[in-house]
PyMOL Python script that loads the backbone (N, CA, C, O; Angstrom):
from pymol import cmd

cmd.read_pdbstr("""\
ATOM      1  N   MET A   1     116.999  92.487 108.734  1.00  0.00           N
ATOM      2  CA  MET A   1     117.037  93.518 109.733  1.00  0.00           C
ATOM      3  C   MET A   1     117.124  94.873 109.031  1.00  0.00           C
ATOM      4  O   MET A   1     117.861  95.049 108.060  1.00  0.00           O
ATOM      5  N   ARG A   2     116.359  95.810 109.548  1.00  0.00           N
ATOM      6  CA  ARG A   2     116.394  97.186 109.051  1.00  0.00           C
ATOM      7  C   ARG A   2     117.011  98.057 110.139  1.00  0.00           C
ATOM      8  O   ARG A   2     116.655  97.944 111.312  1.00  0.00           O
ATOM      9  N   VAL A   3     117.926  98.915 109.747  1.00  0.00           N
ATOM     10  CA  VAL A   3     118.641  99.765 110.697  1.00  0.00           C
ATOM     11  C   VAL A   3     118.343 101.225 110.376  1.00  0.00           C
ATOM     12  O   VAL A   3     118.430 101.657 109.227  1.00  0.00           O
ATOM     13  N   SER A   4     117.989 101.978 111.424  1.00  0.00           N
ATOM     14  CA  SER A   4     117.684 103.401 111.264  1.00  0.00           C
ATOM     15  C   SER A   4     118.394 104.190 112.354  1.00  0.00           C
ATOM     16  O   SER A   4     118.832 103.632 113.360  1.00  0.00           O
ATOM     17  N   ASP A   5     118.499 105.476 112.143  1.00  0.00           N
ATOM     18  CA  ASP A   5     119.102 106.365 113.128  1.00  0.00           C
ATOM     19  C   ASP A   5     118.200 106.478 114.357  1.00  0.00           C
ATOM     20  O   ASP A   5     116.975 106.424 114.251  1.00  0.00           O
ATOM     21  N   LYS A   6     118.819 106.635 115.509  1.00  0.00           N
ATOM     22  CA  LYS A   6     118.102 106.759 116.784  1.00  0.00           C
ATOM     23  C   LYS A   6     117.061 107.876 116.760  1.00  0.00           C
ATOM     24  O   LYS A   6     116.031 107.776 117.428  1.00  0.00           O
ATOM     25  N   SER A   7     117.317 108.927 116.002  1.00  0.00           N
ATOM     26  CA  SER A   7     116.391 110.063 115.940  1.00  0.00           C
ATOM     27  C   SER A   7     115.036 109.681 115.343  1.00  0.00           C
ATOM     28  O   SER A   7     114.064 110.421 115.493  1.00  0.00           O
ATOM     29  N   LYS A   8     114.968 108.544 114.675  1.00  0.00           N
ATOM     30  CA  LYS A   8     113.723 108.101 114.040  1.00  0.00           C
ATOM     31  C   LYS A   8     112.966 107.070 114.879  1.00  0.00           C
ATOM     32  O   LYS A   8     112.035 106.434 114.387  1.00  0.00           O
ATOM     33  N   LEU A   9     113.362 106.903 116.140  1.00  0.00           N
ATOM     34  CA  LEU A   9     112.780 105.866 116.991  1.00  0.00           C
ATOM     35  C   LEU A   9     111.260 105.962 117.083  1.00  0.00           C
ATOM     36  O   LEU A   9     110.572 104.963 116.874  1.00  0.00           O
ATOM     37  N   ASP A  10     110.724 107.133 117.390  1.00  0.00           N
ATOM     38  CA  ASP A  10     109.267 107.269 117.543  1.00  0.00           C
ATOM     39  C   ASP A  10     108.543 106.894 116.259  1.00  0.00           C
ATOM     40  O   ASP A  10     107.553 106.163 116.287  1.00  0.00           O
ATOM     41  N   TYR A  11     109.036 107.392 115.141  1.00  0.00           N
ATOM     42  CA  TYR A  11     108.428 107.070 113.844  1.00  0.00           C
ATOM     43  C   TYR A  11     108.510 105.571 113.573  1.00  0.00           C
ATOM     44  O   TYR A  11     107.542 104.976 113.099  1.00  0.00           O
ATOM     45  N   LYS A  12     109.645 104.959 113.866  1.00  0.00           N
ATOM     46  CA  LYS A  12     109.837 103.533 113.588  1.00  0.00           C
ATOM     47  C   LYS A  12     108.945 102.669 114.477  1.00  0.00           C
ATOM     48  O   LYS A  12     108.492 101.607 114.048  1.00  0.00           O
ATOM     49  N   LYS A  13     108.689 103.107 115.704  1.00  0.00           N
ATOM     50  CA  LYS A  13     107.765 102.371 116.578  1.00  0.00           C
ATOM     51  C   LYS A  13     106.349 102.398 116.007  1.00  0.00           C
ATOM     52  O   LYS A  13     105.657 101.380 115.998  1.00  0.00           O
ATOM     53  N   ILE A  14     105.924 103.565 115.534  1.00  0.00           N
ATOM     54  CA  ILE A  14     104.595 103.685 114.920  1.00  0.00           C
ATOM     55  C   ILE A  14     104.521 102.815 113.670  1.00  0.00           C
ATOM     56  O   ILE A  14     103.541 102.100 113.460  1.00  0.00           O
ATOM     57  N   GLU A  15     105.552 102.879 112.850  1.00  0.00           N
ATOM     58  CA  GLU A  15     105.611 102.064 111.635  1.00  0.00           C
ATOM     59  C   GLU A  15     105.533 100.575 111.976  1.00  0.00           C
ATOM     60  O   GLU A  15     104.798  99.829 111.330  1.00  0.00           O
ATOM     61  N   PHE A  16     106.286 100.141 112.985  1.00  0.00           N
ATOM     62  CA  PHE A  16     106.302  98.743 113.399  1.00  0.00           C
ATOM     63  C   PHE A  16     104.922  98.306 113.891  1.00  0.00           C
ATOM     64  O   PHE A  16     104.431  97.243 113.510  1.00  0.00           O
ATOM     65  N   ASP A  17     104.300  99.128 114.736  1.00  0.00           N
ATOM     66  CA  ASP A  17     102.958  98.809 115.246  1.00  0.00           C
ATOM     67  C   ASP A  17     101.943  98.704 114.110  1.00  0.00           C
ATOM     68  O   ASP A  17     101.086  97.821 114.118  1.00  0.00           O
ATOM     69  N   THR A  18     102.040  99.598 113.145  1.00  0.00           N
ATOM     70  CA  THR A  18     101.137  99.553 111.992  1.00  0.00           C
ATOM     71  C   THR A  18     101.365  98.289 111.179  1.00  0.00           C
ATOM     72  O   THR A  18     100.411  97.661 110.719  1.00  0.00           O
ATOM     73  N   MET A  19     102.624  97.916 111.004  1.00  0.00           N
ATOM     74  CA  MET A  19     102.929  96.685 110.268  1.00  0.00           C
ATOM     75  C   MET A  19     102.356  95.462 110.984  1.00  0.00           C
ATOM     76  O   MET A  19     101.884  94.531 110.332  1.00  0.00           O
ATOM     77  N   GLU A  20     102.391  95.455 112.320  1.00  0.00           N
ATOM     78  CA  GLU A  20     101.795  94.354 113.077  1.00  0.00           C
ATOM     79  C   GLU A  20     100.291  94.267 112.820  1.00  0.00           C
ATOM     80  O   GLU A  20      99.748  93.175 112.654  1.00  0.00           O
ATOM     81  N   LYS A  21      99.628  95.410 112.789  1.00  0.00           N
ATOM     82  CA  LYS A  21      98.186  95.431 112.521  1.00  0.00           C
ATOM     83  C   LYS A  21      97.884  94.916 111.118  1.00  0.00           C
ATOM     84  O   LYS A  21      96.961  94.124 110.927  1.00  0.00           O
ATOM     85  N   VAL A  22      98.662  95.364 110.142  1.00  0.00           N
ATOM     86  CA  VAL A  22      98.458  94.923 108.759  1.00  0.00           C
ATOM     87  C   VAL A  22      98.708  93.420 108.652  1.00  0.00           C
ATOM     88  O   VAL A  22      97.935  92.711 108.007  1.00  0.00           O
ATOM     89  N   ALA A  23      99.767  92.933 109.271  1.00  0.00           N
ATOM     90  CA  ALA A  23     100.086  91.504 109.227  1.00  0.00           C
ATOM     91  C   ALA A  23      98.967  90.670 109.849  1.00  0.00           C
ATOM     92  O   ALA A  23      98.682  89.565 109.388  1.00  0.00           O
ATOM     93  N   SER A  24      98.332  91.205 110.901  1.00  0.00           N
ATOM     94  CA  SER A  24      97.251  90.461 111.566  1.00  0.00           C
ATOM     95  C   SER A  24      96.029  90.279 110.668  1.00  0.00           C
ATOM     96  O   SER A  24      95.173  89.439 110.945  1.00  0.00           O
ATOM     97  N   LEU A  25      95.947  91.067 109.588  1.00  0.00           N
ATOM     98  CA  LEU A  25      94.843  90.948 108.632  1.00  0.00           C
ATOM     99  C   LEU A  25      95.097  89.862 107.590  1.00  0.00           C
ATOM    100  O   LEU A  25      94.236  89.581 106.756  1.00  0.00           O
ATOM    101  N   GLY A  26      96.283  89.253 107.640  1.00  0.00           N
ATOM    102  CA  GLY A  26      96.613  88.209 106.677  1.00  0.00           C
ATOM    103  C   GLY A  26      97.201  88.733 105.380  1.00  0.00           C
ATOM    104  O   GLY A  26      97.232  88.017 104.379  1.00  0.00           O
ATOM    105  N   VAL A  27      97.662  89.965 105.385  1.00  0.00           N
ATOM    106  CA  VAL A  27      98.268  90.553 104.190  1.00  0.00           C
ATOM    107  C   VAL A  27      99.628  89.893 103.947  1.00  0.00           C
ATOM    108  O   VAL A  27     100.430  89.782 104.874  1.00  0.00           O
ATOM    109  N   PRO A  28      99.898  89.452 102.708  1.00  0.00           N
ATOM    110  CA  PRO A  28     101.202  88.849 102.421  1.00  0.00           C
ATOM    111  C   PRO A  28     102.296  89.920 102.460  1.00  0.00           C
ATOM    112  O   PRO A  28     102.344  90.806 101.607  1.00  0.00           O
ATOM    113  N   MET A  29     103.161  89.824 103.452  1.00  0.00           N
ATOM    114  CA  MET A  29     104.178  90.857 103.659  1.00  0.00           C
ATOM    115  C   MET A  29     105.285  90.310 104.541  1.00  0.00           C
ATOM    116  O   MET A  29     105.171  89.212 105.087  1.00  0.00           O
ATOM    117  N   CYS A  30     106.352  91.076 104.678  1.00  0.00           N
ATOM    118  CA  CYS A  30     107.420  90.754 105.624  1.00  0.00           C
ATOM    119  C   CYS A  30     106.897  91.091 107.017  1.00  0.00           C
ATOM    120  O   CYS A  30     106.798  92.263 107.379  1.00  0.00           O
ATOM    121  N   LYS A  31     106.567  90.075 107.790  1.00  0.00           N
ATOM    122  CA  LYS A  31     105.955  90.307 109.099  1.00  0.00           C
ATOM    123  C   LYS A  31     106.988  90.826 110.103  1.00  0.00           C
ATOM    124  O   LYS A  31     108.115  90.332 110.146  1.00  0.00           O
ATOM    125  N   PRO A  32     106.606  91.814 110.904  1.00  0.00           N
ATOM    126  CA  PRO A  32     107.521  92.357 111.905  1.00  0.00           C
ATOM    127  C   PRO A  32     107.725  91.369 113.053  1.00  0.00           C
ATOM    128  O   PRO A  32     106.777  90.729 113.508  1.00  0.00           O
ATOM    129  N   ILE A  33     108.962  91.254 113.513  1.00  0.00           N
ATOM    130  CA  ILE A  33     109.286  90.331 114.598  1.00  0.00           C
ATOM    131  C   ILE A  33     109.643  91.089 115.873  1.00  0.00           C
ATOM    132  O   ILE A  33     109.088  90.815 116.938  1.00  0.00           O
ATOM    133  N   SER A  34     110.574  92.049 115.765  1.00  0.00           N
ATOM    134  CA  SER A  34     110.976  92.797 116.955  1.00  0.00           C
ATOM    135  C   SER A  34     111.551  94.151 116.557  1.00  0.00           C
ATOM    136  O   SER A  34     111.968  94.368 115.419  1.00  0.00           O
ATOM    137  N   ILE A  35     111.559  95.050 117.535  1.00  0.00           N
ATOM    138  CA  ILE A  35     112.176  96.367 117.347  1.00  0.00           C
ATOM    139  C   ILE A  35     112.882  96.721 118.646  1.00  0.00           C
ATOM    140  O   ILE A  35     112.353  96.498 119.734  1.00  0.00           O
ATOM    141  N   GLU A  36     114.089  97.276 118.519  1.00  0.00           N
ATOM    142  CA  GLU A  36     114.838  97.649 119.717  1.00  0.00           C
ATOM    143  C   GLU A  36     115.811  98.777 119.411  1.00  0.00           C
ATOM    144  O   GLU A  36     116.220  98.988 118.269  1.00  0.00           O
ATOM    145  N   LEU A  37     116.163  99.488 120.465  1.00  0.00           N
ATOM    146  CA  LEU A  37     117.166 100.540 120.374  1.00  0.00           C
ATOM    147  C   LEU A  37     118.501  99.923 120.762  1.00  0.00           C
ATOM    148  O   LEU A  37     118.627  99.321 121.829  1.00  0.00           O
ATOM    149  N   CYS A  38     119.486 100.071 119.906  1.00  0.00           N
ATOM    150  CA  CYS A  38     120.810  99.505 120.147  1.00  0.00           C
ATOM    151  C   CYS A  38     121.839 100.604 119.891  1.00  0.00           C
ATOM    152  O   CYS A  38     122.115 100.959 118.745  1.00  0.00           O
ATOM    153  N   ASP A  39     122.398 101.131 120.970  1.00  0.00           N
ATOM    154  CA  ASP A  39     123.322 102.265 120.887  1.00  0.00           C
ATOM    155  C   ASP A  39     122.624 103.439 120.196  1.00  0.00           C
ATOM    156  O   ASP A  39     121.622 103.940 120.705  1.00  0.00           O
ATOM    157  N   ASP A  40     123.129 103.877 119.068  1.00  0.00           N
ATOM    158  CA  ASP A  40     122.549 105.024 118.360  1.00  0.00           C
ATOM    159  C   ASP A  40     121.702 104.608 117.172  1.00  0.00           C
ATOM    160  O   ASP A  40     121.464 105.406 116.266  1.00  0.00           O
ATOM    161  N   GLU A  41     121.245 103.355 117.171  1.00  0.00           N
ATOM    162  CA  GLU A  41     120.478 102.843 116.034  1.00  0.00           C
ATOM    163  C   GLU A  41     119.200 102.159 116.499  1.00  0.00           C
ATOM    164  O   GLU A  41     119.123 101.615 117.601  1.00  0.00           O
ATOM    165  N   VAL A  42     118.212 102.203 115.634  1.00  0.00           N
ATOM    166  CA  VAL A  42     116.978 101.445 115.841  1.00  0.00           C
ATOM    167  C   VAL A  42     117.072 100.218 114.945  1.00  0.00           C
ATOM    168  O   VAL A  42     117.260 100.336 113.734  1.00  0.00           O
ATOM    169  N   HIS A  43     116.939  99.045 115.545  1.00  0.00           N
ATOM    170  CA  HIS A  43     116.979  97.799 114.786  1.00  0.00           C
ATOM    171  C   HIS A  43     115.580  97.203 114.755  1.00  0.00           C
ATOM    172  O   HIS A  43     114.977  96.977 115.804  1.00  0.00           O
ATOM    173  N   SER A  44     115.068  96.953 113.579  1.00  0.00           N
ATOM    174  CA  SER A  44     113.781  96.265 113.462  1.00  0.00           C
ATOM    175  C   SER A  44     113.999  95.010 112.624  1.00  0.00           C
ATOM    176  O   SER A  44     114.594  95.048 111.547  1.00  0.00           O
ATOM    177  N   LEU A  45     113.504  93.910 113.150  1.00  0.00           N
ATOM    178  CA  LEU A  45     113.680  92.612 112.516  1.00  0.00           C
ATOM    179  C   LEU A  45     112.355  92.178 111.905  1.00  0.00           C
ATOM    180  O   LEU A  45     111.306  92.269 112.542  1.00  0.00           O
ATOM    181  N   HIS A  46     112.412  91.704 110.660  1.00  0.00           N
ATOM    182  CA  HIS A  46     111.219  91.285 109.923  1.00  0.00           C
ATOM    183  C   HIS A  46     111.468  89.934 109.266  1.00  0.00           C
ATOM    184  O   HIS A  46     112.603  89.602 108.922  1.00  0.00           O
ATOM    185  N   GLU A  47     110.403  89.157 109.093  1.00  0.00           N
ATOM    186  CA  GLU A  47     110.515  87.911 108.334  1.00  0.00           C
ATOM    187  C   GLU A  47     110.887  88.237 106.897  1.00  0.00           C
ATOM    188  O   GLU A  47     110.552  89.304 106.383  1.00  0.00           O
ATOM    189  N   TRP A  48     111.577  87.317 106.262  1.00  0.00           N
ATOM    190  CA  TRP A  48     111.919  87.463 104.848  1.00  0.00           C
ATOM    191  C   TRP A  48     110.792  86.873 104.008  1.00  0.00           C
ATOM    192  O   TRP A  48     110.232  85.835 104.361  1.00  0.00           O
ATOM    193  N   ILE A  49     110.462  87.517 102.919  1.00  0.00           N
ATOM    194  CA  ILE A  49     109.471  86.979 101.991  1.00  0.00           C
ATOM    195  C   ILE A  49     110.080  87.040 100.592  1.00  0.00           C
ATOM    196  O   ILE A  49     110.509  88.098 100.133  1.00  0.00           O
ATOM    197  N   ASP A  50     110.110  85.897  99.930  1.00  0.00           N
ATOM    198  CA  ASP A  50     110.659  85.850  98.576  1.00  0.00           C
ATOM    199  C   ASP A  50     109.719  86.541  97.604  1.00  0.00           C
ATOM    200  O   ASP A  50     108.500  86.531  97.779  1.00  0.00           O
ATOM    201  N   GLY A  51     110.292  87.126  96.603  1.00  0.00           N
ATOM    202  CA  GLY A  51     109.474  87.761  95.579  1.00  0.00           C
ATOM    203  C   GLY A  51     110.290  88.721  94.745  1.00  0.00           C
ATOM    204  O   GLY A  51     111.489  88.904  94.955  1.00  0.00           O
ATOM    205  N   ARG A  52     109.610  89.324  93.797  1.00  0.00           N
ATOM    206  CA  ARG A  52     110.232  90.315  92.918  1.00  0.00           C
ATOM    207  C   ARG A  52     109.347  91.548  92.894  1.00  0.00           C
ATOM    208  O   ARG A  52     108.142  91.462  93.133  1.00  0.00           O
ATOM    209  N   ASP A  53     109.943  92.685  92.607  1.00  0.00           N
ATOM    210  CA  ASP A  53     109.160  93.906  92.452  1.00  0.00           C
ATOM    211  C   ASP A  53     108.286  93.774  91.213  1.00  0.00           C
ATOM    212  O   ASP A  53     108.756  93.359  90.153  1.00  0.00           O
ATOM    213  N   ALA A  54     107.027  94.124  91.349  1.00  0.00           N
ATOM    214  CA  ALA A  54     106.087  94.006  90.229  1.00  0.00           C
ATOM    215  C   ALA A  54     106.546  94.813  89.024  1.00  0.00           C
ATOM    216  O   ALA A  54     106.373  94.381  87.884  1.00  0.00           O
ATOM    217  N   ILE A  55     107.121  95.967  89.265  1.00  0.00           N
ATOM    218  CA  ILE A  55     107.549  96.830  88.157  1.00  0.00           C
ATOM    219  C   ILE A  55     108.575  96.122  87.271  1.00  0.00           C
ATOM    220  O   ILE A  55     108.685  96.415  86.081  1.00  0.00           O
ATOM    221  N   ASP A  56     109.326  95.185  87.866  1.00  0.00           N
ATOM    222  CA  ASP A  56     110.356  94.473  87.114  1.00  0.00           C
ATOM    223  C   ASP A  56     109.825  93.260  86.359  1.00  0.00           C
ATOM    224  O   ASP A  56     110.511  92.740  85.479  1.00  0.00           O
ATOM    225  N   SER A  57     108.617  92.796  86.686  1.00  0.00           N
ATOM    226  CA  SER A  57     108.152  91.548  86.082  1.00  0.00           C
ATOM    227  C   SER A  57     106.741  91.582  85.505  1.00  0.00           C
ATOM    228  O   SER A  57     106.360  90.649  84.799  1.00  0.00           O
ATOM    229  N   ILE A  58     105.964  92.602  85.772  1.00  0.00           N
ATOM    230  CA  ILE A  58     104.549  92.610  85.390  1.00  0.00           C
ATOM    231  C   ILE A  58     104.332  92.494  83.885  1.00  0.00           C
ATOM    232  O   ILE A  58     103.364  91.873  83.446  1.00  0.00           O
ATOM    233  N   LEU A  59     105.220  93.084  83.095  1.00  0.00           N
ATOM    234  CA  LEU A  59     105.025  93.061  81.642  1.00  0.00           C
ATOM    235  C   LEU A  59     105.254  91.681  81.036  1.00  0.00           C
ATOM    236  O   LEU A  59     104.922  91.455  79.873  1.00  0.00           O
ATOM    237  N   ALA A  60     105.817  90.762  81.809  1.00  0.00           N
ATOM    238  CA  ALA A  60     106.021  89.397  81.327  1.00  0.00           C
ATOM    239  C   ALA A  60     104.718  88.593  81.353  1.00  0.00           C
ATOM    240  O   ALA A  60     104.659  87.495  80.800  1.00  0.00           O
ATOM    241  N   TYR A  61     103.682  89.130  81.988  1.00  0.00           N
ATOM    242  CA  TYR A  61     102.402  88.437  82.107  1.00  0.00           C
ATOM    243  C   TYR A  61     101.396  88.985  81.096  1.00  0.00           C
ATOM    244  O   TYR A  61     101.510  90.119  80.632  1.00  0.00           O
ATOM    245  N   SER A  62     100.420  88.157  80.772  1.00  0.00           N
ATOM    246  CA  SER A  62      99.367  88.592  79.849  1.00  0.00           C
ATOM    247  C   SER A  62      98.546  89.704  80.493  1.00  0.00           C
ATOM    248  O   SER A  62      98.582  89.892  81.709  1.00  0.00           O
ATOM    249  N   GLU A  63      97.809  90.436  79.668  1.00  0.00           N
ATOM    250  CA  GLU A  63      96.963  91.508  80.205  1.00  0.00           C
ATOM    251  C   GLU A  63      95.922  90.948  81.166  1.00  0.00           C
ATOM    252  O   GLU A  63      95.600  91.581  82.172  1.00  0.00           O
ATOM    253  N   ASN A  64      95.392  89.760  80.862  1.00  0.00           N
ATOM    254  CA  ASN A  64      94.409  89.147  81.765  1.00  0.00           C
ATOM    255  C   ASN A  64      95.031  88.850  83.125  1.00  0.00           C
ATOM    256  O   ASN A  64      94.414  89.092  84.163  1.00  0.00           O
ATOM    257  N   GLN A  65      96.258  88.323  83.116  1.00  0.00           N
ATOM    258  CA  GLN A  65      96.927  88.011  84.380  1.00  0.00           C
ATOM    259  C   GLN A  65      97.274  89.295  85.129  1.00  0.00           C
ATOM    260  O   GLN A  65      97.165  89.345  86.354  1.00  0.00           O
ATOM    261  N   GLN A  66      97.689  90.325  84.409  1.00  0.00           N
ATOM    262  CA  GLN A  66      97.965  91.620  85.041  1.00  0.00           C
ATOM    263  C   GLN A  66      96.701  92.156  85.711  1.00  0.00           C
ATOM    264  O   GLN A  66      96.755  92.681  86.823  1.00  0.00           O
ATOM    265  N   TYR A  67      95.580  92.022  85.035  1.00  0.00           N
ATOM    266  CA  TYR A  67      94.300  92.473  85.588  1.00  0.00           C
ATOM    267  C   TYR A  67      93.981  91.693  86.870  1.00  0.00           C
ATOM    268  O   TYR A  67      93.565  92.271  87.874  1.00  0.00           O
ATOM    269  N   THR A  68      94.183  90.376  86.817  1.00  0.00           N
ATOM    270  CA  THR A  68      93.917  89.532  87.985  1.00  0.00           C
ATOM    271  C   THR A  68      94.782  89.959  89.170  1.00  0.00           C
ATOM    272  O   THR A  68      94.300  90.052  90.299  1.00  0.00           O
ATOM    273  N   TYR A  69      96.060  90.217  88.905  1.00  0.00           N
ATOM    274  CA  TYR A  69      96.941  90.692  89.976  1.00  0.00           C
ATOM    275  C   TYR A  69      96.469  92.046  90.513  1.00  0.00           C
ATOM    276  O   TYR A  69      96.544  92.298  91.716  1.00  0.00           O
ATOM    277  N   GLY A  70      95.991  92.901  89.636  1.00  0.00           N
ATOM    278  CA  GLY A  70      95.469  94.198  90.063  1.00  0.00           C
ATOM    279  C   GLY A  70      94.259  94.056  90.969  1.00  0.00           C
ATOM    280  O   GLY A  70      94.129  94.778  91.957  1.00  0.00           O
ATOM    281  N   VAL A  71      93.380  93.131  90.634  1.00  0.00           N
ATOM    282  CA  VAL A  71      92.204  92.871  91.474  1.00  0.00           C
ATOM    283  C   VAL A  71      92.643  92.357  92.843  1.00  0.00           C
ATOM    284  O   VAL A  71      92.122  92.791  93.870  1.00  0.00           O
ATOM    285  N   GLU A  72      93.606  91.429  92.854  1.00  0.00           N
ATOM    286  CA  GLU A  72      94.125  90.905  94.124  1.00  0.00           C
ATOM    287  C   GLU A  72      94.741  92.027  94.959  1.00  0.00           C
ATOM    288  O   GLU A  72      94.532  92.092  96.170  1.00  0.00           O
ATOM    289  N   ALA A  73      95.503  92.911  94.306  1.00  0.00           N
ATOM    290  CA  ALA A  73      96.117  94.038  95.014  1.00  0.00           C
ATOM    291  C   ALA A  73      95.041  94.949  95.603  1.00  0.00           C
ATOM    292  O   ALA A  73      95.194  95.452  96.716  1.00  0.00           O
ATOM    293  N   GLY A  74      93.964  95.159  94.866  1.00  0.00           N
ATOM    294  CA  GLY A  74      92.859  95.970  95.367  1.00  0.00           C
ATOM    295  C   GLY A  74      92.218  95.363  96.599  1.00  0.00           C
ATOM    296  O   GLY A  74      91.858  96.083  97.529  1.00  0.00           O
ATOM    297  N   LYS A  75      92.072  94.049  96.616  1.00  0.00           N
ATOM    298  CA  LYS A  75      91.503  93.365  97.789  1.00  0.00           C
ATOM    299  C   LYS A  75      92.413  93.526  99.002  1.00  0.00           C
ATOM    300  O   LYS A  75      91.944  93.726 100.123  1.00  0.00           O
ATOM    301  N   ILE A  76      93.717  93.438  98.763  1.00  0.00           N
ATOM    302  CA  ILE A  76      94.674  93.623  99.855  1.00  0.00           C
ATOM    303  C   ILE A  76      94.602  95.051 100.378  1.00  0.00           C
ATOM    304  O   ILE A  76      94.599  95.269 101.589  1.00  0.00           O
ATOM    305  N   LEU A  77      94.544  96.022  99.475  1.00  0.00           N
ATOM    306  CA  LEU A  77      94.442  97.424  99.895  1.00  0.00           C
ATOM    307  C   LEU A  77      93.163  97.687 100.677  1.00  0.00           C
ATOM    308  O   LEU A  77      93.164  98.472 101.625  1.00  0.00           O
ATOM    309  N   ARG A  78      92.078  97.039 100.289  1.00  0.00           N
ATOM    310  CA  ARG A  78      90.816  97.195 101.027  1.00  0.00           C
ATOM    311  C   ARG A  78      91.003  96.749 102.480  1.00  0.00           C
ATOM    312  O   ARG A  78      90.519  97.405 103.402  1.00  0.00           O
ATOM    313  N   LYS A  79      91.707  95.633 102.679  1.00  0.00           N
ATOM    314  CA  LYS A  79      91.980  95.163 104.041  1.00  0.00           C
ATOM    315  C   LYS A  79      92.813  96.183 104.811  1.00  0.00           C
ATOM    316  O   LYS A  79      92.516  96.502 105.962  1.00  0.00           O
ATOM    317  N   ILE A  80      93.860  96.689 104.159  1.00  0.00           N
ATOM    318  CA  ILE A  80      94.751  97.643 104.821  1.00  0.00           C
ATOM    319  C   ILE A  80      93.988  98.895 105.238  1.00  0.00           C
ATOM    320  O   ILE A  80      94.250  99.448 106.306  1.00  0.00           O
ATOM    321  N   HIS A  81      93.062  99.343 104.423  1.00  0.00           N
ATOM    322  CA  HIS A  81      92.315 100.570 104.713  1.00  0.00           C
ATOM    323  C   HIS A  81      91.269 100.394 105.809  1.00  0.00           C
ATOM    324  O   HIS A  81      90.602 101.359 106.183  1.00  0.00           O
ATOM    325  N   THR A  82      91.114  99.175 106.330  1.00  0.00           N
ATOM    326  CA  THR A  82      90.217  98.982 107.472  1.00  0.00           C
ATOM    327  C   THR A  82      90.879  99.399 108.785  1.00  0.00           C
ATOM    328  O   THR A  82      90.215  99.504 109.815  1.00  0.00           O
ATOM    329  N   ILE A  83      92.166  99.630 108.742  1.00  0.00           N
ATOM    330  CA  ILE A  83      92.901  99.996 109.968  1.00  0.00           C
ATOM    331  C   ILE A  83      92.663 101.468 110.286  1.00  0.00           C
ATOM    332  O   ILE A  83      93.188 101.979 111.275  1.00  0.00           O
TER     333      ILE A  83
END
""", "prot")
cmd.dss("prot")
cmd.show_as("cartoon", "prot")
cmd.util.cbc("prot")
cmd.orient("prot")
């Protein structure tokens, strides 16, 4: 669950809707489940996805594997940019 201040409600709704569109493209991500206003906070619930930040682990892979991951990331970005 992600918690934000009530003042960010409009922005968080747009963000949530965009995440739904991206998820519908099959992008591997924490898929959005629900968003609601609760007292003075915006609560958005997302699926959990296991993983590590690339910056913390990329150097453990060979240059060829890093390149392959970069190509995969580019394909994912191409999908996202169709929105």
